[in-house]
N, C-alpha and C positions, 0 to 999 in steps of 0.2 A: 198427727197422722191425717187429720181432716184436710189440712192445707196441701199435703202431698197428693191426696186423692183428687182434690179440686184441680190442682195443677195438671195431673195426668189426664183427667177428663177434658180439661180445656185444650191441652195439647192434642188429644185425640180428635176433638171436634174441629180444631184448626186443620189438622192433616186431612181429615175426611172432606172438609170444605174445599181445600186446595185440590184434592183429587177430583172432586165433582166438577169444579170449575174448569180444570184441564180437560176433562172428558167432553164437556159441553161447549167449550170455547169455539171450536171449528164450526159446529152446526149453527151457533148463534151468529158468527160472522157471516155465514152464508145467508142466513135469514135477513140480516141487516143489509147485505149486498142486494138481495132480491127486492127488499123494500125500497132501497134507493133507486134501483133500476125501474121499478114500477112507478115511483113518483116522477122520475125524470121522463119516462115514456109518456105518462098521462099529461104532464105539463106540455111537452112538445106536441102531442096529439091535439091538445086544446089550442095551442098557438097556431098550428097548421090549419085547423078548422076555422079559427077566428079570422086569420088573414087570407086564407084560401077561399073563403066565402065570397069575397069581393070579386074574385076572378072566376068563380064557378068551379073551383077544384077543392073538394072536401073529401075527407075520409070518414065514412059513417062510423059511429061508435056502436059496435055490436059486441056480443060475447067473444067471438073469435078475435076481433081487432083488439079488444081489451086484454085478452090473454097474451097476444103477441106483443103488444106494447108493454104490458106488465112484466113479462119474463125477460124480454130482450132489451127493453129500455129504448134509447134513442136509435140504435140500429134496427130495432123492430119497427119503429115508426118509418124509418127510411125504407125498409122492406115493404111496408104497407103502401107507401107512396109509389114505389116502383111498380108494385103489382097493380095498383089503381091506374097508373099511367099506361101500362102495357095492355091490360085486359079490359078496361072499362072506359 
C-alpha cells in the first residue's frame, strides 16, 4: 500500500510540475527575448560609440537611451542614431 501511495504522489507532483511549466513557458520566453534584445542593443550602442568617437558622432548613454536600446535592441540603436542625426 505504501508503494501505491508513493507512486500516486510522484505522479501528482509530475503532473503539477508539467502544468506549472506550461503556464510559465511563454513569459519566460518573453523575458529571454527581452534580455537578448537588451544585450544586443547595448553591444551595438557600445560599438557605435567606440567607432563613432573618432568621427565625432556618438550617442550618449542616458537612462532614456538605455531603455530604448534595451527594449528594442538593434532597431532601437538605429532609431537613436536617426534621432541624433536629425535633431542634434
